[in-house]
N, C-alpha and C positions, 0 to 999 in steps of 0.2 A: 267319087263313086255314086252310081245311080241308086236312088231311093224309090222303093215301090210303095205305093199307098193303096187303099181299097179303091180301085179304079178299073176301067175297062182294059187298060194295058195289063195289069196284073191277071185279070181274068183270062185274057187271051193267052198269057204265059202258062197259067195253070192248065187250060184246055189243051195247050199244045204238048204238055207232058203227060197227058191222060187223064187227068181230073175231069169229072162229069159234074155238070150243075145239078143240083137236087133242090133248088129253091122251091119249086112247085110243091113239093112234099112238105118241106120244113116250115116255109113261110109262104103259104098260098096267096095271102093278101098282098104281099111284096111282090110276088110273082106276077100278080094280075096287074100291078101297076106298072111293071115292065113292059107290058103289052101296049100300054097307053103312051109311053114316052121313053126318053133315055134314062140310062141309069144314073142315079143321083145318091152318092154315098152317104150324104147328110140325111137322107130321108128313106133309105132303103137298105134291107137286109139281103144277103146272099149266102148260099150254102154250096160247098163243093166237096166231092168225096172221090177217093181213088178206089175204082172198081177192084174187087178181090182182096181188099184190106179193110180195116175200120177206121182208117185215117181219114179225117175230114177237116176242112178249113171253113171257118164262118167268117163272113163280113158282117159285123154287127155294127151297121151304120159305118163309122169311119174307123172302127177297131177291127183288127185281124186276129181272129181267135184261132190258136195253133192247136194242133192235135194233143199236146201235152198240157193244155189248159191255160197256158200263157196267153196274154193279149197284147198285141203291138199296135201302134198307129202307123208304122211304117216298117219296111224291111229293106236292108241293103241287097245288092245283088249277091254277095257272099252268103248272107242269111237265107236268101231265097233258094239258092243252090243247096245249101244245107238241108233246108226244109224239104225240098223235092227229093234229095238223096234219101233222107230219113224215111219219107213216106213210101219210096219205091223198095226199100229194103224188106227183106221177109220179116214177119212177126218175131221169129226167133232171133234175128240179128238185132232188131229194135230193142227187144227185151234185154239182150246182152249188153247193148251200148248203154242202155239206161241203167243196169246194174252197175256199170263201170263209171257212172256219173255223167254221161254224154246224153244231151237232149237234142230236139229237133234242130236247133239253131247252132249247136257247137260241133257239127260234123267238120266245118272248116278248120276249127282248132285242132281236132284229132288229126286231120290231113296234114296239117303244118307240124305237128309233134311227130307223126310217122315219118315225114321227110327228114327230120333231125335225127331220130332215134328208132330206126326200123326194126332193130333187135328187140326192143321192149315190146313192141305191138305185133306180136307174131300170131295171135289168134285169127282164125279164118274170118270171123265177123268183122274185125278191124279191116282186114284186107278187102273184103267186099264192099265195105263202106268207102274205102280209100279209092278202089277202081271205079265205082259208080259216080262219086264226086268228080273225080278227074275226067270221066266221060262227059259229065254236064259242063264242066269248065271248057273242055274242048269244043263242044257244041256251042258254047256262049263265051267267047273270049273277052267279053267286055270287062 
């Protein structure tokens, strides 16, 4: 399975799903270095946010800081789709999922549980997460 690190490839994926780069505001020194040369995750920070939400992803050098405060050095394809799904859900749905113990990277776990036991997961916020995740998986069948 594909692994994503803080890289140009992951940046292109985030931008394709509606995230916007906000490095100029958050890390102006690092943004200035981007103008002088290519992106080097070992020496530069980046900042991405999803408009209309408070969700943001930070590349703290080689570490990927998630909206939940967790930090990772890489993401699997499934984790990336979970993260994007989580960020694109409404704040009310994110709050409800969080109250039920689901975090940004655990949406794929929720979806697999819903496939096995749909009667247990009858709340609307579960269904919206399920639909959004499956839409992403259909767009990216990797």
